[in-house]
N, C-alpha and C positions, 0 to 999 in steps of 0.2 A: 853823144847823140847829136845827129845832124838836124838842124831846124830848116824847114822849107815853108815858104809862104808865097802868096800871090796878092796883088793889089785887091783890096776889098775884104781880105781876111781880117780877123780881130786878133789883137795881141792882149793877153792877160798876164799881168805881172803881179805875182803874189807878194803881199807885204812881207818884208824880211824881219820885222820887229813885231812882237806881240802887240796887238791892238792897232797896228798900222793897216789901213784899208788896202785892198787890191787896187791896182790901176788897170783900166781898160781903155783900148783905143783901136782905131781902124788903121790898117796899114795902107798908106796912100802912095808909097813908092818902095820898090825893092831895089837895092843897090848892089847886092851880092850876086855872084854867078849862080845860075841854076836855082834861083829862089832863096838863096841863103842870105844871111844878114850882111850888112846892116840894113835896117828898115827906117823909113820916115813914117812916123806914127802921129796921127791926130788923136790925142787922148780925149776922153769924154768931158774933161774939164776945160777943153778948148786949147790947151797947150799942144804945140806941134814940135817934135824933136827927132833927131837922129838917134836910133836905139841899136845897141849891140846887146841883144838879149842874153841874159845869164841863165843858170839852171833853174831860176825861180820863175821863168817865163814859159808860156804855152801859146802856140798858135791855134786859134779856133777857126777852122775853115768857114768861109762865107757860104750861105745857101745859094746854090747855083742851079739855074734852070729847073724845068719840070721833072 
């Protein structure tokens, strides 16, 4: 499955261990060709990092325009 994102979309990474919370963040930079990974993500906890999303991740499109 090909992942595609734009700046402003949200990345949701599901916890991979029972009881581990999901991580959520805003994609602030797309470094891959055509919207593909890797992404620079500012997570809701304030951490920013380069992410190569795995199968446990989902891109949630940002609300755009009217």
